[in-house]
C-alpha positions in Angstrom: 59.5 139.8 143.1 56.0 139.4 145.3 53.0 138.9 142.9 51.7 142.9 142.8 48.1 141.7 144.3 50.4 141.0 147.3 53.1 142.4 149.6 55.1 138.9 149.9 55.2 135.8 148.0 55.7 134.1 151.4 55.0 135.2 155.0 56.2 132.7 157.6 54.4 133.2 161.2 57.0 132.5 164.1 61.2 132.2 163.5 62.1 129.4 165.3 63.9 126.8 163.7 61.3 125.6 161.6 60.3 129.6 160.6 63.3 130.9 160.1 65.0 127.5 158.1 62.0 128.2 156.1 62.1 132.1 155.5 65.6 131.6 154.7 64.7 129.0 152.1 62.5 130.4 150.3 64.7 133.6 149.7 67.3 131.4 148.3 64.5 130.2 146.3 64.2 133.7 145.1 60.9 134.5 146.6 60.1 137.7 148.2 59.8 136.6 151.8 58.7 138.3 155.3 58.7 136.4 158.5 56.6 138.0 162.0 58.1 137.2 165.2 57.0 139.0 168.5 60.3 138.1 170.2 62.8 140.7 170.7 65.4 137.9 169.2 65.2 135.1 166.6 65.2 131.8 167.2 62.0 130.6 168.8 62.4 128.3 172.3 65.3 126.5 170.8 67.6 129.0 170.6 66.0 131.4 173.6 64.8 129.6 176.0 65.5 125.5 175.0 68.3 123.9 173.2 71.1 125.9 173.0 70.7 127.8 176.6 70.1 124.1 178.1 73.3 122.5 176.4 75.3 125.4 177.7 74.3 124.4 181.2 74.9 121.1 180.8 78.2 121.5 179.5 79.3 123.7 182.2 78.0 121.5 184.7 79.9 118.4 183.4 82.7 120.5 183.7 82.1 121.0 187.5 81.2 118.1 188.0 84.3 116.5 186.3 86.6 118.7 189.0 84.6 118.1 192.3 84.0 114.5 191.8 87.9 113.8 190.9 87.5 112.7 187.4 89.8 114.9 186.4 92.3 114.3 189.1 92.1 110.3 187.9 93.3 111.5 184.6 96.5 113.2 186.4 95.0 116.9 186.3 95.0 118.3 189.8 92.3 121.2 190.2 92.0 121.3 193.7 88.4 121.9 195.3 86.2 123.6 192.8 84.1 127.0 193.4 80.9 127.2 191.3 80.5 130.7 189.8 76.9 130.6 188.8 76.5 133.6 187.4 79.8 133.0 185.3 77.8 129.7 184.1 74.8 131.7 183.3 76.9 134.3 181.7 78.3 131.3 179.3 75.0 130.7 178.6 73.4 134.2 177.7 76.6 134.8 175.3 76.0 131.3 173.6 72.1 132.5 172.9 72.9 136.1 172.3 75.7 134.9 169.4 73.4 132.5 167.7 70.3 134.4 167.5 72.5 137.3 166.2 73.5 135.1 163.5 69.9 134.4 162.2 69.1 138.0 162.3 72.2 138.5 159.9 71.1 135.9 158.0 67.8 137.1 157.4 69.7 140.6 156.1 72.1 138.6 153.9 69.0 136.5 152.3 66.9 139.7 152.2 64.3 138.1 154.5 62.4 141.2 156.1 61.8 140.8 159.8 58.0 141.7 160.8 58.3 142.6 164.4 55.3 141.6 166.2 52.7 138.4 166.6 50.5 137.8 163.4 46.9 137.5 163.4 44.6 135.9 160.3 42.0 138.4 158.6 41.9 136.2 155.5 44.1 133.2 153.9 46.2 135.9 152.8 46.0 138.6 155.0 47.6 138.8 158.4 48.1 141.8 161.1 51.1 142.1 162.8 51.8 145.0 165.1 49.0 147.1 164.1 50.0 146.6 160.5 47.9 144.9 157.8 50.2 142.6 155.7 49.4 140.3 152.6 51.1 137.4 151.0 50.3 134.9 148.3 51.5 132.0 150.4 51.5 132.0 154.7 53.4 129.0 156.6 52.1 128.9 160.3 55.1 127.8 162.3 54.6 129.0 165.9 55.9 126.4 167.7 55.1 124.9 171.0 54.5 126.3 174.4 55.0 124.2 178.1 52.1 122.2 179.2 50.7 123.5 182.1 49.6 120.9 185.3 46.3 121.6 186.9 47.1 122.1 190.4 50.4 123.3 190.5 50.7 127.2 189.2 53.8 128.2 187.5 55.7 131.3 188.3 59.2 131.8 186.5 59.1 135.4 188.5 59.1 133.9 191.9 61.6 131.3 191.1 59.9 128.3 193.5 58.2 126.1 190.6 58.9 126.8 187.2 58.8 125.7 184.2 61.5 124.7 181.4 62.5 128.7 181.0 62.4 129.7 184.5 64.6 126.3 185.2 67.4 127.9 183.1 67.8 131.0 184.9 68.0 130.0 188.4 70.2 132.0 190.5 70.8 129.8 193.2 71.4 125.9 193.6 68.3 124.3 194.7 68.3 122.3 197.6 65.8 119.7 196.8 64.6 119.9 193.1 61.7 117.9 192.3 61.2 117.3 188.5 57.6 116.6 187.7 57.8 114.2 184.3 60.6 112.2 183.5 61.0 112.9 179.6 63.8 114.5 177.9 63.6 118.0 178.9 63.0 117.1 183.0 65.8 114.7 182.8 68.3 117.3 181.2 67.4 119.9 183.7 67.5 117.7 186.3 70.8 116.5 185.2 72.3 120.3 185.5 71.3 120.9 188.8 72.2 117.8 190.2 75.5 117.9 188.9 75.6 121.4 190.5 74.4 120.5 193.7 70.7 119.4 194.0 69.5 116.9 195.2 66.8 115.8 192.9 63.8 113.7 192.5 61.7 112.7 189.3 57.8 111.5 189.8 56.7 110.1 186.4 53.2 108.8 186.1 54.0 106.5 183.8 56.2 103.1 185.1 59.4 104.0 183.5 60.8 107.5 182.2 61.4 108.5 178.9 58.1 107.7 177.0 58.2 106.8 173.3 61.6 105.5 173.5 62.9 102.1 173.3 62.2 99.7 176.1 66.2 98.6 176.6 66.7 102.8 176.4 64.1 103.0 179.1 65.3 100.9 181.6 68.8 101.1 181.1 68.2 104.9 181.8 66.3 104.4 185.2 69.9 102.6 186.2 71.7 105.1 185.1 70.0 108.1 187.0 69.9 105.8 189.7 73.5 105.3 190.1 73.9 109.1 189.6 71.9 110.0 192.6 68.5 110.7 191.3 65.5 109.7 193.1 63.1 108.3 190.7 59.2 108.1 192.0 57.8 106.2 188.8 54.0 105.4 188.6 53.6 108.4 190.5 51.2 111.4 190.2 51.2 114.9 191.5 47.6 116.4 192.5 48.2 119.7 194.3 51.0 122.1 194.9 51.2 124.8 197.5 53.9 127.0 198.7 54.7 128.5 202.3 57.7 130.0 203.3 60.0 129.7 200.6 58.9 126.0 200.4 56.6 123.5 198.2 54.6 120.7 199.8 53.6 118.6 197.0 50.9 116.4 196.9 51.0 113.0 195.2 49.3 109.5 194.5 50.3 106.3 192.8 49.2 106.4 189.2 47.0 103.3 189.6 45.2 104.6 192.8 45.9 104.7 196.6 46.6 106.9 199.6 47.8 110.3 199.0 51.2 111.7 200.5 53.1 114.7 200.7 56.4 115.8 199.4 58.5 119.0 200.2 61.3 120.4 198.0 62.6 124.0 197.8 61.9 124.2 194.0 59.5 122.3 191.6 60.5 121.8 187.6 57.0 121.3 185.6 58.0 119.2 183.0 55.2 117.1 181.3 55.2 118.0 177.8 54.6 121.0 175.0 51.3 122.0 173.4 51.2 123.8 169.8 51.2 127.6 169.9 47.7 128.1 168.0 45.5 130.5 170.2 45.8 134.0 169.0 46.7 133.3 165.1 42.8 133.8 164.2 42.4 130.3 162.8 38.9 130.7 162.9 38.8 133.9 160.8 40.1 131.2 157.7 37.8 128.3 158.5 40.8 126.2 159.7 40.3 124.0 163.1 42.6 122.3 165.0 42.5 118.2 166.0 41.9 116.8 169.6 45.7 117.7 170.2 45.5 121.1 169.0 47.6 120.7 166.1 46.8 121.6 162.5 46.6 118.8 159.9 48.9 119.2 156.6 49.2 116.7 153.6 52.4 115.4 153.0 53.5 118.3 151.1 52.4 120.6 154.9 49.3 122.1 152.9 46.5 123.1 155.1 42.9 122.4 153.6 42.9 126.1 153.3 44.5 127.0 150.1 47.6 129.0 150.1 47.9 128.2 154.2 50.6 125.9 155.1 52.1 124.9 158.3 54.9 123.3 160.1 57.2 122.1 163.1 55.5 121.6 166.8 52.1 123.0 165.4 51.6 120.0 163.3 51.5 115.9 163.9 54.7 114.6 164.9 57.7 114.7 167.3 58.1 118.4 168.3 62.0 118.5 167.7 63.9 121.1 166.5 65.6 119.1 163.2 62.5 118.1 162.4 60.7 121.5 162.1 64.3 122.3 160.2 63.6 119.8 158.0 59.9 120.7 157.2 60.7 124.4 157.0 63.2 123.4 153.5 60.5 121.5 152.3 57.6 123.9 153.0 59.7 126.4 151.0 60.7 124.5 148.3 57.1 123.1 147.7 55.7 126.7 147.5 58.5 127.5 144.9 57.3 124.6 142.9 59.9 122.2 143.8 59.6 118.9 145.4 60.3 118.9 149.3 60.2 116.0 150.8 60.9 114.8 155.0 61.1 111.2 155.8 59.4 111.3 158.8 59.9 107.5 159.6 63.7 108.4 159.6 63.9 111.6 162.7 66.4 110.9 165.2 65.9 112.1 169.1 68.6 112.6 171.6 68.4 112.9 175.3 71.7 115.2 176.0 72.1 113.8 179.6 75.0 112.3 180.7 75.6 109.7 178.9 73.7 110.8 176.0 70.8 108.6 174.8 69.5 108.8 171.3 67.6 106.9 169.0 66.1 106.7 165.0 63.6 105.0 163.8 61.1 102.2 165.4 61.7 100.4 168.8 62.1 96.8 168.9 58.6 96.7 170.8 57.0 98.8 167.6 58.9 96.8 165.1 57.9 93.8 166.5 54.5 94.8 166.1 55.1 94.6 162.3 56.5 91.3 162.1 59.8 89.2 162.6 62.9 91.2 163.6 66.5 90.4 164.2 68.1 92.6 167.6 71.8 93.4 167.7 73.5 94.8 170.8 77.0 95.9 171.7 77.9 97.1 175.3 79.7 100.4 175.2 82.4 98.9 178.0 83.6 96.3 175.3 84.0 99.3 172.7 87.8 100.4 173.0 87.3 104.0 172.7 84.7 104.0 175.6 86.7 101.9 177.8 89.8 104.1 177.7 88.1 107.3 178.3 86.6 105.5 180.9 82.7 105.8 180.1 81.4 102.1 180.5 77.7 103.3 180.6 75.7 102.0 177.6 75.4 100.5 174.5 74.0 100.0 171.0 71.1 98.0 169.6 70.4 97.7 165.9 66.8 96.4 165.2 66.6 94.9 161.8 63.8 93.0 159.6 64.3 89.4 159.6 63.6 88.8 156.4 65.1 91.5 154.1 67.9 92.5 156.9 66.3 96.5 156.4 67.8 98.4 159.8 64.0 99.3 161.2 65.7 101.3 164.4 68.9 101.8 165.9 69.2 103.0 169.9 72.0 103.9 171.5 73.4 104.6 175.2 77.1 106.6 174.8 78.5 109.4 175.7 78.8 110.7 172.0 75.1 109.3 171.2 73.8 112.0 169.7 76.9 112.4 167.0 76.6 108.3 166.7 72.9 108.6 165.3 73.1 110.3 162.4 75.4 107.4 160.9 72.2 105.4 161.6 69.7 107.9 160.6 72.1 108.5 157.0 71.9 104.1 156.7 68.3 103.7 157.3 68.0 106.9 154.7 69.8 105.1 151.9 67.7 101.6 153.1 70.9 99.9 154.4 70.9 96.9 156.1 72.6 95.6 159.4 75.0 93.7 156.7 75.9 97.3 155.2 76.8 99.1 158.6 78.6 95.7 159.9 81.0 95.6 156.6 81.6 99.5 156.6 85.0 100.2 157.6 84.7 102.2 160.6 87.8 104.1 162.0 89.6 103.0 165.3 89.4 104.0 168.2 85.9 105.4 167.9 82.9 105.0 169.9 81.0 104.7 166.4 82.5 101.1 166.3 80.0 100.3 168.8 77.6 100.4 166.0 78.9 98.3 163.8 79.8 95.8 166.4 75.9 95.6 167.2 75.1 95.5 163.4 77.4 92.6 162.9 75.6 90.7 166.0 72.4 91.2 164.1 73.9 88.1 162.6 75.4 86.9 165.5 78.9 87.4 164.8 80.6 90.6 166.7 83.9 90.6 167.5 84.6 91.9 170.6 82.1 90.3 172.8 
């Protein structure tokens, strides 16, 4: 029951993974809850134009490539020359999005969360305006997510469909002849992989000298080898300074990141994917005296309180990795804190996954970061020596375990494997419980599974793997 002076106990601004989870959890805890969201469907970027639709296209493109490149034939499955029906593939994507966003709407009704349809703007710390209506709440949570970062000199126009961002790249109606991906991070590599598998020539232009900034060095090096082997052209240490569209073609101007002579590169399509930035504009933060930091983020304490009493923030608008699962955990925690319970998120154990083929995943410290803190022991096991991966003809990749040299406590785990995103969950749980490499090494793993590679990598920390 809401306080008699407020319409709601809790108002969540934004219905992405952090916001909708916070709203449901708050309602479960007995708080009268509303969620303000201006999209026509719930779920935010992740469910509408991010995680979910991209995974649908990744899966569909993987199936097409298996049929086209003879992988199925090697297993005795003859299908003839496959025909791409891109509209049908896009239809499966839309169906998945509709089912999942509709599921959240059902959960809102089930848990009695009021959906305020519109974008919220602060009037004071307990009052917002949504679609012309004034709404009050004792506590307000900012969970507005993030949007794509623009690149000066390269204007995105998703409607034209030539220079696009990640949203536009998910909705292309034809396979590009030559797609240039600006940015060698997770989103660019995933979407570049989709269109390469469907027949596009793909060139990745990355300002840094390696792909996947923030990931372990061995992952970054191996990723470059894998993508090159798959047919992607990589232009590392290169910046894009401009783009012109003429006659349905794009001409990009490139320069070495370290300085040097400019050159041009022609493409049929360009994907701008250089990162994301917090969505804080239009919230009226100035009305409550809340400023953002130099990165446009809202600073909070460990309980997700801002400096303004009664105002909280979670997800992409606060510091930390911009990941849906991080926002979800923060959504649960902030709701529990508002309800007077103890909500905690261990930000040292947030897994990250690149859903390419094979997948790439990690949790905890990179080897480079771990060594900066002290002596470490490292165990590494190649997937080609794993019986399940070898049997499935999935030889690429490895598992790497980084442990403290003195205590043996696991500091980080990094892997490349067809199911790395699933494998990393075991590593995250082990680290959450403070596991040592010996704990993992002496835990019985089912055979034959890809997960045995994690066991062997943990054994390798002590210099005693069995199968290499």
